A tleap script that builds the chain and sets N, CA, C and O, in Angstrom:
source leaprc.protein.ff14SB
mol = sequence {
  NMET ASP THR LEU TYR GLY ARG VAL ALA GLY
  LEU ASP VAL HIE LYS ASP THR ILE VAL VAL
  CYS VAL ARG THR VAL ALA GLU SER LYS THR
  THR ARG MET CYS ARG THR PHE PRO THR THR
  THR GLU GLN LEU GLU ALA LEU ARG ALA TRP
  LEU GLU GLU GLU ARG CYS THR CHIE
}
set mol.1.N position { 25.307 1.077 -4.990 }
set mol.1.CA position { 24.119 1.199 -5.811 }
set mol.1.C position { 22.886 1.002 -4.931 }
set mol.1.O position { 22.860 0.117 -4.076 }
set mol.2.N position { 21.879 1.825 -5.145 }
set mol.2.CA position { 20.641 1.735 -4.380 }
set mol.2.C position { 19.770 0.599 -4.907 }
set mol.2.O position { 19.783 0.281 -6.096 }
set mol.3.N position { 19.015 -0.002 -3.991 }
set mol.3.CA position { 18.054 -1.025 -4.375 }
set mol.3.C position { 16.727 -0.357 -4.694 }
set mol.3.O position { 16.233 0.447 -3.904 }
set mol.4.N position { 16.150 -0.679 -5.834 }
set mol.4.CA position { 14.848 -0.146 -6.216 }
set mol.4.C position { 13.835 -1.283 -6.217 }
set mol.4.O position { 14.076 -2.344 -6.793 }
set mol.5.N position { 12.713 -1.052 -5.574 }
set mol.5.CA position { 11.663 -2.056 -5.489 }
set mol.5.C position { 10.557 -1.719 -6.484 }
set mol.5.O position { 10.192 -0.554 -6.641 }
set mol.6.N position { 10.033 -2.728 -7.146 }
set mol.6.CA position { 8.982 -2.525 -8.136 }
set mol.6.C position { 7.608 -2.315 -7.538 }
set mol.6.O position { 6.715 -1.793 -8.205 }
set mol.7.N position { 7.424 -2.716 -6.282 }
set mol.7.CA position { 6.138 -2.553 -5.593 }
set mol.7.C position { 6.408 -2.045 -4.189 }
set mol.7.O position { 7.085 -2.703 -3.398 }
set mol.8.N position { 5.876 -0.875 -3.888 }
set mol.8.CA position { 6.062 -0.299 -2.557 }
set mol.8.C position { 4.750 0.314 -2.076 }
set mol.8.O position { 3.863 0.616 -2.874 }
set mol.9.N position { 4.641 0.492 -0.766 }
set mol.9.CA position { 3.453 1.121 -0.187 }
set mol.9.C position { 3.885 2.211 0.778 }
set mol.9.O position { 4.907 2.101 1.455 }
set mol.10.N position { 3.090 3.254 0.823 }
set mol.10.CA position { 3.271 4.319 1.796 }
set mol.10.C position { 1.996 4.435 2.610 }
set mol.10.O position { 0.895 4.383 2.062 }
set mol.11.N position { 2.142 4.592 3.918 }
set mol.11.CA position { 0.987 4.687 4.802 }
set mol.11.C position { 0.997 6.021 5.528 }
set mol.11.O position { 2.026 6.437 6.061 }
set mol.12.N position { -0.146 6.690 5.549 }
set mol.12.CA position { -0.341 7.931 6.293 }
set mol.12.C position { -1.320 7.595 7.409 }
set mol.12.O position { -2.519 7.452 7.169 }
set mol.13.N position { -0.810 7.471 8.624 }
set mol.13.CA position { -1.595 6.957 9.747 }
set mol.13.C position { -2.182 8.108 10.559 }
set mol.13.O position { -1.467 9.011 10.994 }
set mol.14.N position { -3.491 8.057 10.751 }
set mol.14.CA position { -4.214 9.021 11.568 }
set mol.14.C position { -4.944 8.263 12.677 }
set mol.14.O position { -4.902 7.034 12.724 }
set mol.15.N position { -5.596 8.981 13.547 }
set mol.15.CA position { -6.307 8.337 14.653 }
set mol.15.C position { -7.430 7.432 14.156 }
set mol.15.O position { -7.578 6.310 14.640 }
set mol.16.N position { -8.222 7.906 13.194 }
set mol.16.CA position { -9.400 7.160 12.747 }
set mol.16.C position { -9.260 6.496 11.385 }
set mol.16.O position { -10.079 5.652 11.022 }
set mol.17.N position { -8.230 6.867 10.626 }
set mol.17.CA position { -8.057 6.305 9.285 }
set mol.17.C position { -6.581 6.100 8.967 }
set mol.17.O position { -5.698 6.694 9.585 }
set mol.18.N position { -6.348 5.241 7.983 }
set mol.18.CA position { -5.021 5.050 7.407 }
set mol.18.C position { -5.182 5.163 5.898 }
set mol.18.O position { -5.977 4.443 5.294 }
set mol.19.N position { -4.429 6.064 5.301 }
set mol.19.CA position { -4.439 6.211 3.849 }
set mol.19.C position { -3.223 5.454 3.323 }
set mol.19.O position { -2.095 5.694 3.753 }
set mol.20.N position { -3.466 4.542 2.391 }
set mol.20.CA position { -2.406 3.687 1.863 }
set mol.20.C position { -2.312 3.883 0.359 }
set mol.20.O position { -3.317 3.817 -0.348 }
set mol.21.N position { -1.106 4.124 -0.124 }
set mol.21.CA position { -0.864 4.208 -1.563 }
set mol.21.C position { 0.141 3.128 -1.943 }
set mol.21.O position { 1.193 2.995 -1.318 }
set mol.22.N position { -0.193 2.367 -2.966 }
set mol.22.CA position { 0.694 1.337 -3.498 }
set mol.22.C position { 1.181 1.817 -4.857 }
set mol.22.O position { 0.385 2.176 -5.725 }
set mol.23.N position { 2.488 1.817 -5.027 }
set mol.23.CA position { 3.073 2.216 -6.309 }
set mol.23.C position { 3.756 1.010 -6.927 }
set mol.23.O position { 4.524 0.309 -6.268 }
set mol.24.N position { 3.470 0.778 -8.196 }
set mol.24.CA position { 4.114 -0.313 -8.920 }
set mol.24.C position { 4.777 0.253 -10.172 }
set mol.24.O position { 4.280 1.190 -10.797 }
set mol.25.N position { 5.904 -0.341 -10.513 }
set mol.25.CA position { 6.613 0.039 -11.731 }
set mol.25.C position { 6.846 -1.231 -12.533 }
set mol.25.O position { 7.436 -2.193 -12.041 }
set mol.26.N position { 6.378 -1.219 -13.768 }
set mol.26.CA position { 6.574 -2.355 -14.666 }
set mol.26.C position { 6.791 -1.815 -16.073 }
set mol.26.O position { 5.982 -1.046 -16.591 }
set mol.27.N position { 7.880 -2.226 -16.670 }
set mol.27.CA position { 8.199 -1.810 -18.041 }
set mol.27.C position { 8.122 -0.293 -18.206 }
set mol.27.O position { 7.506 0.204 -19.149 }
set mol.28.N position { 8.737 0.424 -17.301 }
set mol.28.CA position { 8.802 1.895 -17.327 }
set mol.28.C position { 7.455 2.579 -17.140 }
set mol.28.O position { 7.351 3.785 -17.364 }
set mol.29.N position { 6.428 1.850 -16.738 }
set mol.29.CA position { 5.120 2.448 -16.470 }
set mol.29.C position { 4.859 2.399 -14.969 }
set mol.29.O position { 4.926 1.334 -14.355 }
set mol.30.N position { 4.561 3.553 -14.383 }
set mol.30.CA position { 4.291 3.645 -12.953 }
set mol.30.C position { 2.787 3.747 -12.727 }
set mol.30.O position { 2.101 4.537 -13.375 }
set mol.31.N position { 2.289 2.938 -11.800 }
set mol.31.CA position { 0.878 2.949 -11.434 }
set mol.31.C position { 0.769 3.211 -9.937 }
set mol.31.O position { 1.542 2.669 -9.148 }
set mol.32.N position { -0.197 4.047 -9.550 }
set mol.32.CA position { -0.411 4.329 -8.133 }
set mol.32.C position { -1.881 4.120 -7.806 }
set mol.32.O position { -2.764 4.624 -8.499 }
set mol.33.N position { -2.129 3.363 -6.730 }
set mol.33.CA position { -3.487 3.130 -6.235 }
set mol.33.C position { -3.525 3.549 -4.775 }
set mol.33.O position { -2.644 3.180 -3.998 }
set mol.34.N position { -4.536 4.314 -4.397 }
set mol.34.CA position { -4.670 4.755 -3.009 }
set mol.34.C position { -6.027 4.330 -2.467 }
set mol.34.O position { -7.040 4.377 -3.164 }
set mol.35.N position { -6.018 3.914 -1.206 }
set mol.35.CA position { -7.256 3.553 -0.512 }
set mol.35.C position { -7.179 4.058 0.914 }
set mol.35.O position { -6.094 4.210 1.476 }
set mol.36.N position { -8.343 4.316 1.494 }
set mol.36.CA position { -8.436 4.748 2.884 }
set mol.36.C position { -9.147 3.672 3.685 }
set mol.36.O position { -10.197 3.171 3.284 }
set mol.37.N position { -8.561 3.324 4.821 }
set mol.37.CA position { -9.116 2.292 5.692 }
set mol.37.C position { -9.370 2.874 7.076 }
set mol.37.O position { -8.528 3.607 7.597 }
set mol.38.N position { -10.516 2.562 7.682 }
set mol.38.CA position { -10.716 2.913 9.092 }
set mol.38.C position { -9.750 2.097 9.959 }
set mol.38.O position { -9.183 1.108 9.496 }
set mol.39.N position { -9.568 2.508 11.194 }
set mol.39.CA position { -8.600 1.842 12.067 }
set mol.39.C position { -9.214 0.753 12.944 }
set mol.39.O position { -8.668 0.431 13.999 }
set mol.40.N position { -10.332 0.190 12.526 }
set mol.40.CA position { -10.902 -0.939 13.259 }
set mol.40.C position { -10.101 -2.201 12.934 }
set mol.40.O position { -9.431 -2.274 11.904 }
set mol.41.N position { -10.176 -3.175 13.807 }
set mol.41.CA position { -9.448 -4.424 13.591 }
set mol.41.C position { -9.843 -5.065 12.266 }
set mol.41.O position { -8.981 -5.520 11.513 }
set mol.42.N position { -11.123 -5.102 11.981 }
set mol.42.CA position { -11.607 -5.704 10.734 }
set mol.42.C position { -11.008 -5.004 9.511 }
set mol.42.O position { -10.596 -5.659 8.553 }
set mol.43.N position { -10.965 -3.687 9.550 }
set mol.43.CA position { -10.441 -2.941 8.404 }
set mol.43.C position { -8.916 -3.004 8.316 }
set mol.43.O position { -8.360 -2.937 7.220 }
set mol.44.N position { -8.241 -3.132 9.446 }
set mol.44.CA position { -6.788 -3.328 9.400 }
set mol.44.C position { -6.457 -4.670 8.761 }
set mol.44.O position { -5.464 -4.792 8.044 }
set mol.45.N position { -7.282 -5.671 9.020 }
set mol.45.CA position { -7.099 -6.963 8.362 }
set mol.45.C position { -7.383 -6.843 6.866 }
set mol.45.O position { -6.725 -7.498 6.057 }
set mol.46.N position { -8.357 -6.012 6.493 }
set mol.46.CA position { -8.648 -5.776 5.078 }
set mol.46.C position { -7.475 -5.056 4.410 }
set mol.46.O position { -7.140 -5.348 3.262 }
set mol.47.N position { -6.858 -4.128 5.116 }
set mol.47.CA position { -5.679 -3.431 4.598 }
set mol.47.C position { -4.559 -4.431 4.324 }
set mol.47.O position { -3.943 -4.412 3.258 }
set mol.48.N position { -4.304 -5.298 5.291 }
set mol.48.CA position { -3.270 -6.326 5.122 }
set mol.48.C position { -3.575 -7.209 3.922 }
set mol.48.O position { -2.685 -7.510 3.127 }
set mol.49.N position { -4.829 -7.624 3.789 }
set mol.49.CA position { -5.225 -8.481 2.668 }
set mol.49.C position { -5.021 -7.760 1.336 }
set mol.49.O position { -4.574 -8.367 0.362 }
set mol.50.N position { -5.347 -6.469 1.292 }
set mol.50.CA position { -5.173 -5.704 0.061 }
set mol.50.C position { -3.694 -5.624 -0.318 }
set mol.50.O position { -3.342 -5.793 -1.485 }
set mol.51.N position { -2.828 -5.366 0.670 }
set mol.51.CA position { -1.393 -5.315 0.384 }
set mol.51.C position { -0.879 -6.669 -0.104 }
set mol.51.O position { -0.022 -6.730 -0.985 }
set mol.52.N position { -1.399 -7.744 0.466 }
set mol.52.CA position { -1.009 -9.080 0.003 }
set mol.52.C position { -1.496 -9.325 -1.420 }
set mol.52.O position { -0.761 -9.878 -2.238 }
set mol.53.N position { -2.731 -8.917 -1.726 }
set mol.53.CA position { -3.265 -9.069 -3.086 }
set mol.53.C position { -2.413 -8.316 -4.101 }
set mol.53.O position { -2.199 -8.783 -5.220 }
set mol.54.N position { -1.933 -7.151 -3.698 }
set mol.54.CA position { -1.105 -6.333 -4.584 }
set mol.54.C position { 0.352 -6.798 -4.593 }
set mol.54.O position { 1.189 -6.222 -5.289 }
set mol.55.N position { 0.648 -7.842 -3.818 }
set mol.55.CA position { 2.001 -8.405 -3.710 }
set mol.55.C position { 3.022 -7.344 -3.291 }
set mol.55.O position { 4.151 -7.312 -3.779 }
set mol.56.N position { 2.593 -6.487 -2.383 }
set mol.56.CA position { 3.451 -5.409 -1.899 }
set mol.56.C position { 4.197 -5.880 -0.653 }
set mol.56.O position { 3.578 -6.258 0.342 }
set mol.57.N position { 5.516 -5.856 -0.711 }
set mol.57.CA position { 6.326 -6.340 0.406 }
set mol.57.C position { 7.174 -5.249 1.042 }
set mol.57.O position { 7.803 -5.496 2.072 }
set mol.58.N position { 7.215 -4.058 0.470 }
set mol.58.CA position { 8.034 -2.967 1.015 }
set mol.58.C position { 7.244 -1.680 1.032 }
set mol.58.O position { 7.759 -0.646 1.456 }
savepdb mol mol.pdb
quit
């Protein structure tokens, strides 16, 4: 049996930006949020913080 995660993120990495989409599933309702982050150190830390806020671990 496959393991299904309720919160996942996908990252599309480019030279100057990273596009991140977080998908959550709760009670048969799927929600998707996408954000774009520049690749500066400050913004990579903001990306990490956003994923932590969304409780995304996979």
